[in-house]
C-alpha positions as CSV (number, residue, x, y, z in Angstrom):
1,M,-44.9,34.4,-47.1
2,A,-44.6,32.9,-43.7
3,T,-41.7,30.6,-43.1
4,S,-42.0,27.6,-40.8
5,E,-39.6,27.4,-37.8
6,K,-36.9,24.7,-38.1
7,P,-36.9,22.4,-35.1
8,T,-34.0,23.0,-32.7
9,V,-31.5,20.2,-32.4
10,T,-29.6,19.7,-29.1
11,S,-26.0,18.5,-29.5
12,I,-23.7,17.2,-26.9
13,P,-20.0,17.9,-27.7
14,L,-17.5,15.1,-27.2
15,R,-14.6,16.3,-25.1
16,G,-11.8,13.9,-26.1
17,P,-12.1,10.1,-25.9
18,L,-14.9,8.7,-23.9
19,L,-13.9,7.7,-20.4
20,R,-15.9,4.5,-20.1
21,G,-15.1,0.8,-19.3
22,E,-11.4,0.3,-18.8
23,R,-10.8,4.0,-19.4
24,R,-13.0,5.3,-16.7
25,P,-11.0,7.1,-13.9
26,R,-11.1,5.9,-10.3
27,V,-12.2,8.8,-8.2
28,A,-11.8,8.8,-4.4
29,L,-13.8,11.0,-2.0
30,I,-11.6,12.0,0.9
31,G,-12.0,14.4,3.9
32,R,-12.6,14.7,7.5
33,H,-15.5,13.1,9.3
34,G,-18.8,14.9,8.9
35,V,-17.8,17.1,5.9
36,G,-20.3,15.5,3.6
37,K,-18.4,12.8,1.7
38,S,-21.0,10.2,2.0
39,T,-23.8,12.7,1.1
40,I,-22.0,13.4,-2.2
41,F,-21.5,9.7,-2.7
42,D,-25.2,9.0,-2.0
43,A,-26.3,11.8,-4.4
44,A,-24.5,10.1,-7.3
45,A,-24.5,6.4,-6.2
46,S,-25.8,3.5,-8.1
47,P,-28.4,1.2,-6.3
48,V,-25.7,-1.5,-6.6
49,V,-22.9,-0.4,-4.3
50,R,-19.9,-2.5,-3.3
51,H,-19.0,-2.4,0.4
52,E,-15.5,-3.6,1.3
53,R,-12.7,-3.0,3.8
54,L,-9.4,-1.5,2.7
55,A,-7.1,-4.4,2.0
56,G,-9.5,-6.5,4.0
57,V,-8.3,-5.1,7.2
58,G,-8.7,-1.3,7.2
59,G,-11.8,0.9,7.5
60,A,-14.9,0.3,5.4
61,Y,-15.3,2.0,2.0
62,Q,-18.0,1.9,-0.6
63,E,-17.7,2.0,-4.4
64,C,-20.0,2.1,-7.4
65,V,-19.9,3.1,-11.1
66,V,-21.5,6.5,-12.0
67,D,-22.5,7.8,-15.4
68,V,-21.5,11.5,-15.9
69,G,-23.0,12.4,-19.2
70,L,-21.5,10.0,-21.8
71,D,-18.5,9.3,-19.5
72,Q,-18.2,7.1,-16.4
73,I,-16.2,7.1,-13.2
74,S,-15.6,4.6,-10.5
75,L,-16.5,6.5,-7.3
76,V,-15.1,5.5,-4.0
77,D,-16.2,6.8,-0.6
78,L,-13.1,6.4,1.6
79,P,-13.0,6.4,5.4
80,S,-12.4,9.8,6.9
81,I,-9.0,11.2,7.6
82,D,-8.0,14.4,9.2
83,S,-4.3,14.8,8.4
84,L,-1.2,12.9,7.3
85,H,0.6,14.2,10.4
86,Q,1.3,11.5,13.1
87,L,-0.7,8.8,11.2
88,S,-2.7,6.3,13.3
89,E,-3.0,2.7,12.1
90,H,-6.4,3.5,10.6
91,D,-5.0,6.6,8.7
92,Q,-2.0,4.6,7.5
93,T,-4.3,2.2,5.7
94,V,-6.1,5.1,4.0
95,L,-2.8,6.6,3.0
96,K,-1.6,3.3,1.6
97,Y,-4.8,3.0,-0.5
98,L,-4.3,6.5,-1.9
99,L,-0.8,5.7,-2.9
100,W,-1.0,2.1,-4.1
101,G,-4.6,0.8,-3.8
102,D,-4.4,-2.8,-2.6
103,H,-1.1,-3.5,-4.5
104,W,1.1,-2.3,-1.6
105,P,4.9,-2.6,-1.8
106,L,5.9,-5.8,0.1
107,V,8.1,-3.8,2.4
108,T,5.0,-2.1,3.9
109,G,4.0,-5.3,5.5
110,N,1.2,-6.4,3.2
111,E,2.7,-9.7,2.2
112,E,-0.7,-11.0,1.1
113,S,-1.5,-8.1,-1.2
114,D,-2.3,-10.4,-4.1
115,E,-5.5,-11.4,-2.3
116,H,-6.9,-8.0,-2.8
117,V,-6.7,-7.2,-6.5
118,G,-10.0,-5.3,-7.0
119,C,-9.0,-2.1,-5.4
120,A,-6.7,0.0,-7.6
121,A,-5.2,3.3,-6.5
122,P,-7.4,6.4,-7.4
123,D,-6.7,8.4,-10.5
124,V,-8.4,11.6,-9.1
125,L,-8.8,12.8,-5.6
126,V,-11.8,14.8,-4.5
127,Q,-11.4,16.4,-1.2
128,V,-14.7,17.4,0.4
129,V,-14.2,20.4,2.8
130,D,-16.6,22.1,5.1
131,A,-16.9,25.8,4.1
132,T,-17.9,26.7,7.7
133,T,-14.6,25.3,9.1
134,L,-12.5,25.7,6.0
135,E,-9.3,26.4,7.8
136,K,-9.3,22.9,9.4
137,D,-9.4,21.3,5.9
138,L,-6.8,23.4,4.1
139,E,-4.0,21.7,5.9
140,L,-5.1,18.4,4.4
141,S,-5.4,20.1,1.0
142,L,-1.8,21.1,1.1
143,E,-0.8,17.5,2.0
144,L,-2.9,16.0,-0.8
145,G,-1.2,18.4,-3.2
146,L,2.0,16.4,-2.6
147,F,0.6,13.2,-4.1
148,G,1.2,14.3,-7.7
149,R,-2.4,13.3,-8.6
150,P,-5.3,15.4,-10.1
151,L,-7.2,17.0,-7.2
152,V,-10.6,18.6,-7.1
153,I,-12.0,20.4,-4.0
154,A,-15.7,20.2,-3.2
155,L,-16.4,23.3,-1.1
156,N,-19.4,21.9,0.7
157,R,-22.0,23.7,2.9
158,V,-21.5,27.1,1.3
159,D,-25.0,28.0,2.2
160,E,-24.4,27.5,5.9
161,A,-21.2,29.5,5.7
162,R,-23.1,32.4,4.1
163,K,-25.7,32.2,6.9
164,K,-22.8,32.7,9.4
165,G,-21.5,35.6,7.4
166,L,-18.5,33.9,6.0
167,F,-17.8,34.3,2.2
168,I,-15.1,32.2,0.4
169,N,-13.5,33.6,-2.7
170,V,-13.7,30.4,-4.7
171,Q,-11.7,31.6,-7.7
172,A,-8.8,32.9,-5.5
173,L,-8.7,29.5,-3.6
174,A,-8.6,27.6,-6.9
175,E,-5.8,29.8,-8.3
176,R,-3.6,29.5,-5.2
177,L,-3.9,25.7,-5.0
178,G,-4.0,25.2,-8.8
179,V,-7.1,22.9,-8.5
180,P,-10.8,23.3,-9.4
181,V,-12.8,24.4,-6.4
182,I,-16.5,23.6,-6.8
183,P,-19.1,25.1,-4.3
184,T,-21.6,22.4,-3.3
185,I,-24.6,22.0,-1.1
186,A,-24.5,18.2,-1.0
187,H,-27.6,17.4,0.9
188,M,-29.6,19.4,-1.7
189,G,-27.7,18.1,-4.7
190,K,-26.4,21.5,-5.7
191,G,-23.1,21.6,-7.4
192,I,-22.7,17.8,-7.7
193,S,-23.0,17.7,-11.5
194,A,-20.4,20.6,-11.8
195,L,-18.1,18.7,-9.4
196,F,-18.0,15.6,-11.4
197,A,-17.7,17.6,-14.7
198,A,-14.5,19.1,-13.1
199,V,-13.3,15.6,-12.2
200,L,-13.5,14.5,-15.8
201,D,-11.7,17.7,-16.9
202,V,-8.7,17.1,-14.6
203,A,-8.7,13.4,-15.4
204,R,-8.4,14.1,-19.1
205,A,-5.8,16.8,-18.7
206,N,-4.0,14.9,-15.9
207,A,-3.8,18.3,-14.2
208,C,-2.0,18.2,-10.8
209,P,-2.0,20.9,-8.1
210,L,0.5,23.7,-8.0
211,P,3.6,23.0,-5.8
212,Q,3.2,24.3,-2.2
213,P,6.7,24.3,-0.8
214,P,7.4,24.7,2.9
215,A,8.9,27.9,4.4
216,R,12.4,28.7,3.2
217,H,14.1,27.9,6.5
218,I,12.5,24.4,6.6
219,G,13.4,23.7,3.0
220,E,17.0,24.5,3.8
221,S,17.0,22.3,6.9
222,L,15.8,19.3,4.9
223,Q,18.7,19.3,2.4
224,A,20.5,16.4,4.0
225,L,17.3,14.3,4.2
226,R,16.5,15.3,0.6
227,A,19.9,14.0,-0.6
228,I,19.2,10.6,1.0
229,V,15.7,10.3,-0.4
230,S,16.8,11.2,-3.9
231,R,18.8,7.9,-4.2
232,P,17.2,5.7,-6.9
233,E,17.1,2.6,-4.6
234,I,15.0,4.5,-2.1
235,E,12.6,6.0,-4.6
236,A,12.1,2.6,-6.2
237,V,10.9,1.2,-2.9
238,F,7.8,3.3,-2.7
239,D,7.3,4.8,-6.1
240,V,5.7,8.0,-4.6
241,P,6.5,11.7,-5.3
242,R,9.8,12.8,-3.6
243,A,8.1,15.8,-1.8
244,L,5.6,13.5,-0.2
245,L,8.2,11.0,0.9
246,I,10.4,13.7,2.4
247,S,7.5,15.1,4.3
248,Q,6.5,11.7,5.7
249,L,10.0,10.8,6.7
250,A,10.3,14.2,8.4
251,E,7.1,13.8,10.4
252,N,6.3,10.1,10.8
253,D,9.5,8.3,11.9
254,D,7.7,5.0,12.8
255,Y,5.9,4.5,9.5
256,F,7.8,5.1,6.2
257,L,11.1,4.7,8.0
258,R,10.6,1.1,9.1
259,A,9.8,0.2,5.5
260,L,13.4,1.1,4.4
261,D,16.6,-0.9,4.7
262,P,17.6,-0.8,8.4
263,A,21.1,0.2,7.2
264,L,19.6,3.6,6.2
265,W,18.0,4.3,9.5
266,P,21.1,5.9,11.1
267,Q,21.7,8.1,8.1
268,I,18.1,9.3,8.2
269,A,18.2,9.8,11.9
270,A,21.3,11.9,11.5
271,A,19.7,14.0,8.8
272,R,16.7,14.6,11.0
273,A,18.9,15.5,13.9
274,A,20.9,18.0,11.8
275,A,17.7,19.6,10.5
276,A,16.4,19.9,14.1
277,K,19.5,21.8,15.2
278,T,18.6,24.7,12.8
279,L,15.0,24.9,13.9
280,P,13.4,26.4,17.0
281,R,11.5,23.1,17.8
282,P,11.6,19.4,16.8
283,L,11.6,18.7,13.1
284,A,8.2,17.0,13.0
285,E,6.5,19.7,15.0
286,E,8.2,22.5,12.9
287,V,7.1,20.9,9.6
288,H,3.5,20.5,10.9
289,A,3.4,24.0,12.4
290,D,4.6,25.5,9.1
291,R,1.9,23.7,7.1
292,H,-0.7,24.8,9.7
293,H,0.5,28.4,9.3
294,R,0.4,28.3,5.5
295,A,-3.2,26.9,5.7
296,A,-4.2,29.7,8.0
297,Q,-2.6,32.3,5.7
298,L,-4.4,30.8,2.8
299,F,-7.7,30.9,4.6
300,E,-7.2,34.5,5.5
301,A,-6.4,35.3,1.9
302,V,-9.5,33.7,0.4
303,S,-12.2,34.4,3.0
304,R,-13.8,37.5,4.3
305,P,-16.5,38.0,7.0
306,R,-19.6,39.9,6.2
307,G,-23.0,40.3,7.7
308,I,-25.4,37.4,7.5
309,D,-26.4,36.8,3.9
310,A,-30.0,37.7,3.4
311,G,-30.1,37.4,-0.4
312,Q,-32.3,34.9,-2.3
313,G,-34.3,34.3,0.9
314,W,-37.4,32.8,-0.8
315,R,-35.2,30.5,-3.0
316,R,-33.4,29.3,0.0
317,W,-36.7,28.7,1.8
318,L,-38.0,26.7,-1.1
319,D,-34.8,24.6,-1.3
320,E,-35.1,23.9,2.4
321,L,-38.6,22.7,1.7
322,F,-37.9,20.5,-1.4
323,L,-34.3,19.4,-0.9
324,H,-33.8,18.9,2.8
325,P,-32.8,15.3,3.6
326,R,-35.3,14.9,6.4
327,W,-38.4,16.7,5.2
328,G,-37.7,17.1,1.5
329,L,-39.9,14.1,0.7
330,A,-42.7,15.6,2.7
331,G,-42.3,18.8,0.6
332,S,-42.5,16.8,-2.6
333,L,-45.6,15.0,-1.5
334,L,-47.1,18.3,-0.5
335,V,-46.5,19.5,-4.1
336,F,-48.4,16.6,-5.6
337,A,-51.2,16.9,-3.0
338,L,-51.6,20.5,-4.0
339,V,-51.6,19.6,-7.7
340,L,-54.3,17.0,-7.1
341,L,-56.3,19.4,-5.0
342,I,-56.1,22.2,-7.6
343,V,-57.0,19.9,-10.4
344,F,-59.9,18.5,-8.4
345,E,-61.2,22.0,-7.7
346,I,-60.7,23.2,-11.3
347,S,-62.0,20.0,-12.8
348,T,-65.3,20.2,-10.9
349,T,-66.0,23.6,-12.3
350,L,-64.9,22.8,-15.8
351,D,-66.8,19.6,-15.9
352,A,-70.0,21.4,-14.9
353,W,-69.5,24.0,-17.6
354,S,-68.6,21.6,-20.4
355,S,-69.2,17.9,-20.5
356,A,-72.0,17.8,-18.0
357,R,-74.2,20.1,-20.1
358,L,-73.3,18.3,-23.3
359,A,-74.0,14.9,-21.8
360,A,-77.4,16.0,-20.6
361,W,-78.2,17.3,-24.1
362,V,-77.0,14.0,-25.8
363,Q,-79.0,11.8,-23.4
364,Q,-82.2,13.3,-24.8
365,W,-81.5,11.5,-28.1
366,Q,-82.7,7.9,-27.9
367,P,-82.4,6.4,-31.4
368,E,-83.7,3.0,-32.4
369,S,-82.3,2.6,-35.9
370,T,-78.8,1.3,-36.6
371,A,-77.7,4.6,-38.1
372,G,-79.1,6.5,-35.2
373,V,-77.3,4.2,-32.7
374,V,-74.1,4.9,-34.6
375,G,-74.7,8.6,-34.5
376,R,-75.5,8.6,-30.8
377,A,-72.3,6.5,-30.2
378,V,-70.2,9.1,-32.1
379,A,-71.7,11.8,-30.0
380,D,-71.1,9.9,-26.8
381,G,-67.5,9.4,-27.8
382,L,-66.9,13.0,-28.4
383,V,-68.7,14.1,-25.2
384,G,-66.6,11.5,-23.3
385,L,-63.5,12.9,-24.9
386,I,-64.4,16.4,-23.9
387,G,-65.3,15.2,-20.4
388,I,-61.8,13.7,-20.0
389,V,-59.5,16.2,-21.7
390,I,-60.9,19.6,-20.7
391,P,-61.7,19.2,-17.0
392,Y,-59.1,16.7,-16.0
393,M,-56.2,16.0,-18.4
394,L,-55.3,19.5,-19.5
395,P,-55.2,21.1,-16.0
396,L,-53.0,18.2,-14.8
397,V,-50.6,18.3,-17.6
398,L,-50.4,22.1,-17.5
399,L,-49.5,22.0,-13.8
400,L,-46.9,19.3,-14.3
401,V,-45.2,21.2,-17.1
402,T,-45.3,24.4,-15.1
403,L,-43.5,22.7,-12.2
404,E,-40.9,21.2,-14.6
405,E,-40.2,24.6,-16.3
406,S,-39.9,26.4,-12.9
407,G,-37.3,23.9,-11.6
408,V,-39.4,22.4,-8.9
409,M,-39.7,19.0,-10.7
410,H,-36.0,18.6,-10.8
411,R,-35.8,19.1,-7.0
412,V,-38.6,16.5,-6.6
413,A,-36.6,14.1,-8.7
414,F,-33.5,14.6,-6.5
415,V,-35.4,13.8,-3.4
416,V,-37.2,10.8,-4.9
417,D,-33.7,9.6,-6.0
418,R,-33.0,8.5,-2.4
419,G,-36.2,6.4,-2.4
420,F,-35.5,4.8,-5.7
421,H,-32.3,3.3,-4.4
422,H,-34.4,1.3,-2.0
423,I,-36.1,-0.4,-4.9
424,G,-33.0,-1.1,-6.9
425,L,-33.0,1.9,-9.2
426,H,-31.1,5.2,-9.3
427,G,-32.5,8.7,-9.5
428,G,-31.9,8.9,-13.2
429,V,-35.2,7.2,-13.7
430,A,-37.0,9.6,-11.4
431,V,-37.6,12.0,-14.3
432,P,-39.2,9.3,-16.6
433,F,-41.4,8.3,-13.7
434,L,-42.5,11.9,-13.3
435,I,-43.1,12.2,-17.0
436,G,-45.2,9.1,-16.6
437,L,-47.7,11.2,-14.7
438,G,-48.5,12.8,-18.0
439,C,-48.2,9.8,-20.3
440,N,-46.5,6.4,-19.9
441,V,-45.5,6.3,-23.6
442,P,-42.8,9.1,-23.5
443,A,-41.9,8.0,-20.0
444,I,-40.9,4.6,-21.2
445,S,-39.1,6.0,-24.2
446,A,-37.1,8.3,-21.8
447,A,-36.4,5.3,-19.5
448,A,-35.1,3.4,-22.5
449,M,-32.1,5.7,-22.6
450,S,-30.8,4.4,-19.3
451,G,-27.3,2.9,-19.4
452,S,-28.1,-0.7,-18.6
453,R,-30.7,-3.2,-19.7
454,R,-31.6,-3.7,-16.0
455,E,-32.5,-0.1,-15.6
456,R,-34.5,-0.1,-18.8
457,V,-36.5,-3.2,-18.1
458,V,-37.3,-2.6,-14.4
459,S,-38.1,1.1,-14.8
460,A,-40.3,0.5,-17.9
461,I,-42.3,-2.2,-16.1
462,L,-42.8,0.0,-13.1
463,I,-43.7,3.0,-15.1
464,T,-46.7,1.2,-16.4
465,F,-48.1,1.4,-12.9
466,V,-47.6,5.2,-12.7
467,P,-51.0,6.8,-13.0
468,C,-50.8,8.7,-16.3
469,S,-53.0,11.7,-17.0
470,A,-55.6,9.4,-18.5
471,R,-55.8,7.1,-15.5
472,S,-55.6,10.1,-13.2
473,A,-58.5,11.7,-15.1
474,I,-60.6,8.6,-14.5
475,I,-59.6,8.5,-10.8
476,L,-60.4,12.2,-10.5
477,A,-63.6,12.0,-12.6
478,I,-65.2,9.0,-10.7
479,G,-63.3,8.9,-7.4
480,G,-63.3,12.6,-6.9
481,K,-67.0,12.8,-7.5
482,Y,-68.2,9.7,-5.6
483,L,-65.4,8.9,-3.1
484,G,-64.0,12.3,-2.2
485,G,-60.5,13.5,-1.7
486,I,-59.6,10.7,0.8
487,G,-60.6,8.0,-1.7
488,V,-58.5,9.6,-4.5
489,F,-55.5,10.0,-2.1
490,A,-55.8,6.3,-1.0
491,I,-55.7,5.1,-4.6
492,F,-52.5,7.1,-5.4
493,M,-50.8,6.0,-2.2
494,L,-51.7,2.4,-3.0
495,T,-50.0,2.9,-6.3
496,L,-46.8,4.0,-4.6
497,L,-46.8,0.9,-2.3
498,V,-47.3,-1.4,-5.2
499,I,-44.5,0.2,-7.3
500,A,-42.1,-0.1,-4.3
501,A,-43.0,-3.7,-3.7
502,L,-42.7,-4.7,-7.3
503,G,-39.4,-2.7,-7.6
504,K,-37.9,-4.9,-4.9
505,L,-39.0,-8.1,-6.6
506,L,-37.9,-7.0,-10.1
507,A,-34.5,-5.8,-8.7
508,R,-33.9,-9.4,-7.6
509,R,-34.8,-10.8,-11.0
510,Y,-32.5,-8.4,-12.8
511,A,-29.7,-8.3,-10.3
512,D,-26.8,-7.1,-12.6
513,S,-25.1,-3.9,-11.7
514,A,-26.5,-0.5,-12.6
515,P,-24.4,2.7,-12.8
516,G,-25.3,5.7,-10.7
517,M,-26.2,9.1,-12.2
518,V,-25.8,12.7,-11.2
519,L,-28.9,14.8,-11.2
520,A,-28.5,18.5,-12.0
521,I,-30.4,21.0,-9.9
522,P,-31.2,24.1,-12.1
523,P,-32.0,27.5,-10.7
524,Y,-35.6,28.5,-10.2
525,A,-37.1,30.2,-13.2
526,L,-40.3,31.9,-14.2
527,P,-42.0,29.6,-16.7
528,A,-42.5,31.0,-20.2
529,W,-46.1,30.5,-21.4
530,R,-44.8,29.6,-24.9
531,N,-42.8,26.7,-23.5
532,I,-45.7,25.5,-21.3
533,W,-48.2,25.4,-24.1
534,R,-45.7,23.7,-26.4
535,K,-44.8,21.0,-24.0
536,T,-48.4,20.5,-23.0
537,W,-49.3,20.0,-26.6
538,E,-46.5,17.6,-27.1
539,R,-47.8,15.4,-24.2
540,T,-51.4,15.6,-25.3
541,E,-51.3,15.7,-29.1
542,D,-51.9,12.0,-29.3
543,I,-55.4,12.8,-28.0
544,V,-56.2,14.1,-31.5
545,T,-54.3,11.5,-33.5
546,I,-54.9,8.3,-31.4
547,V,-57.4,8.7,-28.6
548,T,-60.2,10.4,-30.5
549,P,-60.5,7.8,-33.2
550,L,-60.2,5.0,-30.6
551,L,-62.8,6.6,-28.4
552,V,-65.3,7.1,-31.3
553,I,-64.6,3.6,-32.8
554,G,-64.8,2.0,-29.4
555,S,-68.0,3.8,-28.6
556,V,-69.6,2.7,-31.9
557,V,-68.5,-0.9,-31.5
558,L,-69.8,-1.0,-27.9
559,A,-73.1,0.6,-29.1
560,L,-73.5,-1.9,-31.9
561,L,-72.7,-4.8,-29.7
562,S,-75.4,-3.6,-27.3
563,H,-77.8,-2.9,-30.2
564,F,-77.5,-6.4,-31.6
565,G,-77.1,-8.1,-28.2
566,A,-73.6,-9.4,-28.7
567,D,-72.2,-7.6,-25.7
568,A,-74.0,-10.1,-23.5
569,L,-71.7,-12.9,-24.7
570,I,-68.6,-11.0,-23.8
571,N,-70.0,-10.0,-20.4
572,T,-71.0,-13.6,-19.7
573,A,-67.5,-14.9,-20.5
574,L,-66.0,-12.3,-18.2
575,T,-68.5,-13.0,-15.3
576,P,-65.8,-14.9,-13.2
577,V,-63.7,-11.7,-13.2
578,T,-66.3,-9.0,-13.0
579,A,-69.1,-10.5,-10.8
580,W,-67.4,-13.3,-8.9
581,W,-64.0,-11.8,-8.1
582,L,-64.5,-8.0,-8.3
583,G,-68.1,-7.9,-7.2
584,L,-69.1,-5.6,-10.1
585,P,-72.1,-5.6,-12.4
586,V,-71.8,-8.1,-15.2
587,V,-72.3,-5.4,-17.8
588,L,-68.9,-3.9,-17.0
589,G,-67.1,-6.8,-18.7
590,V,-67.0,-5.1,-22.1
591,P,-65.6,-1.8,-20.7
592,I,-62.9,-3.8,-18.9
593,L,-62.0,-5.6,-22.1
594,F,-61.9,-2.5,-24.3
595,G,-59.9,-0.6,-21.7
596,V,-56.8,-2.2,-23.2
597,L,-57.2,0.2,-26.2
598,R,-57.1,3.4,-24.1
599,K,-57.9,4.0,-20.5
600,E,-60.0,7.0,-21.4
601,L,-62.2,4.5,-23.4
602,S,-63.0,2.7,-20.2
603,L,-64.6,5.7,-18.6
604,L,-66.8,6.3,-21.7
605,M,-67.8,2.7,-21.9
606,I,-68.8,2.6,-18.2
607,Y,-71.3,5.3,-18.8
608,Q,-72.6,3.6,-21.9
609,A,-72.8,0.1,-20.3
610,L,-74.6,1.5,-17.3
611,G,-76.8,3.7,-19.4
612,T,-76.2,6.8,-17.3
613,F,-73.5,9.4,-16.4
614,E,-74.6,9.2,-12.8
615,I,-73.2,5.8,-11.8
616,A,-73.8,6.2,-8.0
617,A,-77.3,4.8,-8.4
618,L,-75.9,1.5,-9.8
619,L,-72.5,1.2,-8.0
620,D,-71.9,1.5,-4.3
621,P,-68.6,3.1,-2.9
622,V,-66.9,-0.3,-2.5
623,Q,-67.6,-1.3,-6.1
624,I,-66.4,2.1,-7.3
625,F,-63.2,1.9,-5.3
626,T,-62.6,-1.7,-6.4
627,F,-63.2,-0.8,-10.1
628,L,-60.8,2.2,-9.9
629,V,-58.1,0.1,-8.3
630,F,-58.5,-2.5,-11.1
631,L,-58.3,0.1,-13.9
632,T,-55.3,1.7,-12.2
633,F,-53.2,-1.5,-12.3
634,Y,-54.8,-3.1,-15.3
635,V,-52.9,-3.9,-18.5
636,P,-51.4,-0.7,-20.0
637,C,-53.0,0.8,-23.1
638,L,-52.2,-0.4,-26.6
639,S,-49.8,2.5,-27.3
640,T,-47.9,1.8,-24.1
641,F,-47.6,-1.9,-25.0
642,A,-46.4,-1.0,-28.5
643,V,-43.6,1.2,-27.2
644,M,-42.5,-1.5,-24.7
645,L,-42.5,-4.0,-27.5
646,K,-40.2,-1.7,-29.5
647,T,-37.8,-0.7,-26.7
648,L,-37.7,-3.9,-24.6
649,G,-38.6,-6.8,-26.9
650,R,-41.5,-9.3,-27.0
651,R,-40.5,-11.2,-23.9
652,E,-40.3,-8.3,-21.5
653,A,-43.4,-6.6,-23.0
654,W,-45.5,-9.6,-22.4
655,L,-44.0,-10.1,-19.0
656,S,-45.2,-6.5,-18.2
657,V,-48.7,-7.4,-19.4
658,G,-48.7,-10.5,-17.2
659,I,-47.5,-8.5,-14.1
660,S,-50.1,-5.8,-14.7
661,L,-53.0,-8.2,-15.1
662,A,-52.0,-10.3,-12.0
663,S,-51.4,-7.1,-9.9
664,A,-54.8,-5.7,-11.0
665,L,-56.7,-8.9,-10.1
666,L,-54.9,-9.4,-6.8
667,M,-55.0,-5.8,-5.6
668,A,-58.6,-5.2,-6.6
669,G,-59.8,-8.5,-5.2
670,A,-58.0,-8.0,-1.9
671,I,-59.2,-4.4,-1.6
672,R,-62.8,-5.6,-2.3
673,L,-62.6,-8.3,0.4
674,L,-61.1,-5.8,3.0
675,L,-63.7,-3.2,2.3
676,E,-66.6,-5.7,2.4
677,L,-65.2,-7.0,5.7
678,A,-64.9,-3.5,7.1
679,R,-68.5,-2.7,6.0
680,A,-69.8,-5.8,7.7
681,I,-68.0,-5.1,10.9
682,T,-68.7,-1.3,11.1
683,P,-72.3,-0.7,12.3
684,L,-74.4,1.5,10.0
């Protein structure tokens, strides 16, 4: 006896209390100029980013809230800093922020610190280092270890280091510093999710770096200075780790020193002078030289040169194509262009083999009785279903699922993420948008899991404009046949422009903040046919349960309306829309009206209303293009409206309907006028 497989359930373990709201840690990205801090910030950032200046006077920084799984962090991209040695005025402000936020001790000169209360000190430091020049960054790593705060190192540009023949032992570096070291390729989004997972781990554990004491002779020379600093009244002034305060007093005599009681200055000067007598060079230079030497030793211990890495060449080449910040978008557009081209070529052959022959056979039947009309309508409905699903929908969904299973779709989502920020959304909704290419219903359901209502509403409304497989099938079936590849491409590009423009407008209407999201980049994988067919069925199974009955019933209703002459009333009522505004035959009023049920139904009803499957004899290219534009932006199907009603509520669902109807009328009417004008100007 066969046993049915139990559905798999995915569980997400909770790792301690959720870090959200007031519990979310404040995470600061810090590092030298050009190491990739801002790239990491942009990869995770919300479309709503706060731009400020440190304490209102220092360098500019940016901040946003980011969702990391079920947790959240407040991510801050700080101005660059090279070292804590001989601090400039700019670097002093960064150091003050790292220690105290905007709540500086009054002795540091920030007497008006109460005016800047929105900038707390970071709970976790993330140092972004360049793997190609790691030795320059390790000195700052040793300095940041003195802060007594959790620290994570993002080892960026590991791919470039390997190309140059430099390999970093990540585990050895992490063990020596006592901090997580996460390899990243920031501009490709690789390692970003692992980086912020490590941030949450150290935040929960409050795990600080291992002590990195100076050389023994320097430690002995600083005994007198250490005795002065260990006084409670001095430690109370700054409330910073003793090792950091000693280091700064030893190296920066014009910064921390002037914040102390002037009566202590002679004692500290004497302690510094006594230390210098035991050293071969001035104290500040010796302390800095020792740290530089320890950084160099650490680099030698964790790195090894090799020949240029030639492994995973094709994977690296593909990542350069899909994830590169300059031409990654072009690579993504190339993928979808190839998908449309492949579907177009396959669909032409499949259509000729399947629905075209069936349609020719059915058209020979010309019944006159009511029963015969109903039978012919059922046959037309089934033929229309076959003509949509087999040639157009199945190849498109199969290709999209294959791209998703192979890992290409996640890379496309990462690249599109940057574009979504320009319309007020973050990249977390990129995947629902891509799902929308298959069907808007699961796409809206996926978007409904976004963290804020703003994200849910804006993304759900925009998803209704994404050409689902049904609308794409109509565009390919009619546009591909009568307008060619350029016409089909123009319709899809027009869709992108409308989505971008509406996104800008909707972002202003729903202007509350939205958290950022980290997109994982999985490795490339060979798709398993079992998973491909399963996911394809999941995204097309409503064809059997919903579309087939609607197509057959709609075909029967339309045939009966035509048989009894009632369709003329509907067509007459819709004449202002069809004939006057869109310039279409009046008989297309009923197909437009019934297209609300399912988009596939519109295609079948066009054929029935015109009385032929070869519509080129009755519609010119301008009319075909206008009609396809209208159907592309027209009110979403009934199932899409139902899921919006469920996830967003009545008000937003009807708002979406109104936006869709207005966009369809405006865009189709404008396109018609432009094409008519172009045809009048262009000589035949």
